[in-house]
C-alpha atoms as an extended CHARMM CRD file, in Angstrom:
* protein
*
        89  EXT
         1         1  MET       CA            -16.1750000000      -18.9350000000        7.9770000000  PROA      1               0.0000000000
         2         2  VAL       CA            -15.9110000000      -17.4310000000        4.5140000000  PROA      2               0.0000000000
         3         3  SER       CA            -13.0780000000      -17.3680000000        1.9990000000  PROA      3               0.0000000000
         4         4  CYS       CA            -11.2080000000      -14.2730000000        0.8570000000  PROA      4               0.0000000000
         5         5  PRO       CA            -12.1620000000      -13.5370000000       -2.7610000000  PROA      5               0.0000000000
         6         6  SER       CA             -8.5380000000      -12.6390000000       -3.4920000000  PROA      6               0.0000000000
         7         7  CYS       CA             -6.3360000000      -15.2630000000       -1.8200000000  PROA      7               0.0000000000
         8         8  GLY       CA             -8.9580000000      -17.9280000000       -1.0590000000  PROA      8               0.0000000000
         9         9  LYS       CA             -7.9250000000      -18.3520000000        2.5960000000  PROA      9               0.0000000000
        10        10  GLU       CA            -10.6520000000      -18.7790000000        5.2020000000  PROA      10              0.0000000000
        11        11  ILE       CA            -11.2990000000      -15.5910000000        7.1930000000  PROA      11              0.0000000000
        12        12  ASP       CA            -13.6070000000      -14.6720000000       10.0650000000  PROA      12              0.0000000000
        13        13  HSD       CA            -12.9290000000      -10.9180000000       10.0950000000  PROA      13              0.0000000000
        14        14  LEU       CA            -11.7130000000       -8.0080000000        7.9580000000  PROA      14              0.0000000000
        15        15  ILE       CA             -9.3660000000       -5.0950000000        8.6650000000  PROA      15              0.0000000000
        16        16  ASN       CA            -10.9630000000       -1.6620000000        8.2010000000  PROA      16              0.0000000000
        17        17  TRP       CA             -9.0950000000        1.5050000000        7.2480000000  PROA      17              0.0000000000
        18        18  SER       CA            -11.3350000000        4.5400000000        7.4810000000  PROA      18              0.0000000000
        19        19  LYS       CA            -10.1780000000        7.9360000000        6.2760000000  PROA      19              0.0000000000
        20        20  GLN       CA            -12.0540000000       10.6170000000        8.2050000000  PROA      20              0.0000000000
        21        21  TRP       CA            -12.3420000000       14.3700000000        8.7040000000  PROA      21              0.0000000000
        22        22  ARG       CA            -12.5800000000       15.5510000000       12.3260000000  PROA      22              0.0000000000
        23        23  LYS       CA            -12.8640000000       19.1010000000       13.6850000000  PROA      23              0.0000000000
        24        24  TYR       CA            -10.5610000000       20.2990000000       16.5000000000  PROA      24              0.0000000000
        25        25  VAL       CA             -9.7940000000       23.5040000000       18.3850000000  PROA      25              0.0000000000
        26        26  VAL       CA             -5.9960000000       23.7670000000       18.6580000000  PROA      26              0.0000000000
        27        27  ARG       CA             -4.3710000000       25.7650000000       21.4660000000  PROA      27              0.0000000000
        28        28  LEU       CA             -0.8250000000       26.3040000000       22.6210000000  PROA      28              0.0000000000
        29        29  GLY       CA             -0.3630000000       24.5730000000       25.9780000000  PROA      29              0.0000000000
        30        30  GLU       CA              1.6880000000       25.7580000000       28.9470000000  PROA      30              0.0000000000
        31        31  GLY       CA              4.6790000000       23.6040000000       27.9780000000  PROA      31              0.0000000000
        32        32  GLY       CA              4.6470000000       24.9130000000       24.4140000000  PROA      32              0.0000000000
        33        33  ASP       CA              2.9530000000       21.8180000000       23.0020000000  PROA      33              0.0000000000
        34        34  LEU       CA             -0.1910000000       21.9620000000       20.9090000000  PROA      34              0.0000000000
        35        35  GLU       CA             -3.3720000000       20.7840000000       22.6140000000  PROA      35              0.0000000000
        36        36  PHE       CA             -6.1730000000       19.3770000000       20.4440000000  PROA      36              0.0000000000
        37        37  GLU       CA             -9.8040000000       19.4610000000       21.5790000000  PROA      37              0.0000000000
        38        38  GLU       CA            -12.3400000000       17.7030000000       19.3730000000  PROA      38              0.0000000000
        39        39  VAL       CA            -15.3270000000       20.0320000000       19.0230000000  PROA      39              0.0000000000
        40        40  GLU       CA            -17.7710000000       17.8720000000       17.1030000000  PROA      40              0.0000000000
        41        41  ASP       CA            -18.7750000000       14.2630000000       17.5580000000  PROA      41              0.0000000000
        42        42  ASP       CA            -19.9040000000       14.1380000000       13.9410000000  PROA      42              0.0000000000
        43        43  VAL       CA            -17.2360000000       12.4200000000       11.8490000000  PROA      43              0.0000000000
        44        44  ASP       CA            -17.2920000000       12.6430000000        8.0620000000  PROA      44              0.0000000000
        45        45  VAL       CA            -16.0230000000        9.3740000000        6.5750000000  PROA      45              0.0000000000
        46        46  ILE       CA            -14.2300000000       10.0710000000        3.3080000000  PROA      46              0.0000000000
        47        47  ARG       CA            -13.3980000000        6.4920000000        2.3630000000  PROA      47              0.0000000000
        48        48  ASP       CA            -13.6130000000        3.0200000000        3.8620000000  PROA      48              0.0000000000
        49        49  GLU       CA            -11.4880000000        0.0770000000        2.7970000000  PROA      49              0.0000000000
        50        50  PHE       CA            -11.9990000000       -3.4190000000        4.1720000000  PROA      50              0.0000000000
        51        51  LEU       CA             -8.9780000000       -5.7170000000        3.7780000000  PROA      51              0.0000000000
        52        52  CYS       CA             -8.4220000000       -9.4400000000        4.0350000000  PROA      52              0.0000000000
        53        53  PRO       CA             -6.3420000000      -10.0540000000        7.1900000000  PROA      53              0.0000000000
        54        54  GLU       CA             -4.2750000000      -12.6580000000        5.3080000000  PROA      54              0.0000000000
        55        55  CYS       CA             -3.3130000000      -11.0110000000        1.9990000000  PROA      55              0.0000000000
        56        56  GLU       CA             -4.1850000000       -7.3360000000        2.7150000000  PROA      56              0.0000000000
        57        57  GLU       CA             -6.1360000000       -7.0260000000       -0.5360000000  PROA      57              0.0000000000
        58        58  VAL       CA             -9.1080000000       -4.6520000000       -0.4580000000  PROA      58              0.0000000000
        59        59  VAL       CA            -12.2000000000       -6.8670000000       -0.6310000000  PROA      59              0.0000000000
        60        60  ALA       CA            -14.9440000000       -4.3080000000        0.1440000000  PROA      60              0.0000000000
        61        61  VAL       CA            -15.3260000000       -0.5200000000        0.1520000000  PROA      61              0.0000000000
        62        62  SER       CA            -18.5640000000       -0.1380000000        2.1150000000  PROA      62              0.0000000000
        63        63  GLU       CA            -19.9610000000       -1.4670000000        5.3820000000  PROA      63              0.0000000000
        64        64  ARG       CA            -22.7960000000       -3.1520000000        3.4900000000  PROA      64              0.0000000000
        65        65  HSD       CA            -20.4170000000       -5.0600000000        1.2150000000  PROA      65              0.0000000000
        66        66  ALA       CA            -18.1660000000       -6.0070000000        4.1550000000  PROA      66              0.0000000000
        67        67  LYS       CA            -21.1560000000       -7.3870000000        6.0710000000  PROA      67              0.0000000000
        68        68  GLU       CA            -22.4000000000       -9.3230000000        3.0310000000  PROA      68              0.0000000000
        69        69  LEU       CA            -18.9310000000      -10.8030000000        2.5020000000  PROA      69              0.0000000000
        70        70  LEU       CA            -18.5970000000      -11.9090000000        6.1380000000  PROA      70              0.0000000000
        71        71  MET       CA            -22.1110000000      -13.3760000000        6.0530000000  PROA      71              0.0000000000
        72        72  GLY       CA            -21.2270000000      -15.3550000000        2.9080000000  PROA      72              0.0000000000
        73        73  LYS       CA            -23.8780000000      -13.5560000000        0.8390000000  PROA      73              0.0000000000
        74        74  THR       CA            -21.3790000000      -12.2370000000       -1.7190000000  PROA      74              0.0000000000
        75        75  LYS       CA            -17.9240000000      -13.1870000000       -2.9190000000  PROA      75              0.0000000000
        76        76  GLY       CA            -16.6270000000       -9.6030000000       -2.5370000000  PROA      76              0.0000000000
        77        77  GLY       CA            -13.6580000000       -8.1800000000       -4.4020000000  PROA      77              0.0000000000
        78        78  VAL       CA            -13.1920000000       -4.6650000000       -5.7030000000  PROA      78              0.0000000000
        79        79  ASN       CA            -10.1620000000       -4.7900000000       -8.0360000000  PROA      79              0.0000000000
        80        80  VAL       CA             -8.3780000000       -1.8460000000       -6.4450000000  PROA      80              0.0000000000
        81        81  GLY       CA             -5.1590000000       -3.6310000000       -5.5610000000  PROA      81              0.0000000000
        82        82  LYS       CA             -3.1400000000       -3.5430000000       -2.3800000000  PROA      82              0.0000000000
        83        83  LEU       CA             -3.6560000000       -1.1690000000        0.5040000000  PROA      83              0.0000000000
        84        84  MET       CA             -4.0950000000        2.3210000000       -0.9280000000  PROA      84              0.0000000000
        85        85  TRP       CA             -3.4490000000        4.2520000000        2.3060000000  PROA      85              0.0000000000
        86        86  GLY       CA             -2.5970000000        3.4540000000        5.8900000000  PROA      86              0.0000000000
        87        87  PRO       CA              0.6240000000        2.4030000000        7.5920000000  PROA      87              0.0000000000
        88        88  ASN       CA              1.7240000000        0.1000000000        4.7440000000  PROA      88              0.0000000000
        89        89  ALA       CA              0.8850000000        2.4280000000        1.8500000000  PROA      89              0.0000000000
């Protein structure tokens, strides 16, 4: 296991928030509800944040840095503060 660069607790995983653009065709359904059909498999990732599961500090902002942190090859840390977007923002 590795230690979180922010809180120092041992962690074996990170939490990833990924802000993405997706393309949909939107139709009005029979019951009056909107129906969404994804038309492209290609997803454009706008931003990734990888958080410590213990303190919720952002410790990496790319897959490469997250992997290096979990492998113990880097100490991580990005100095961007608490969760910037997501359910707790």
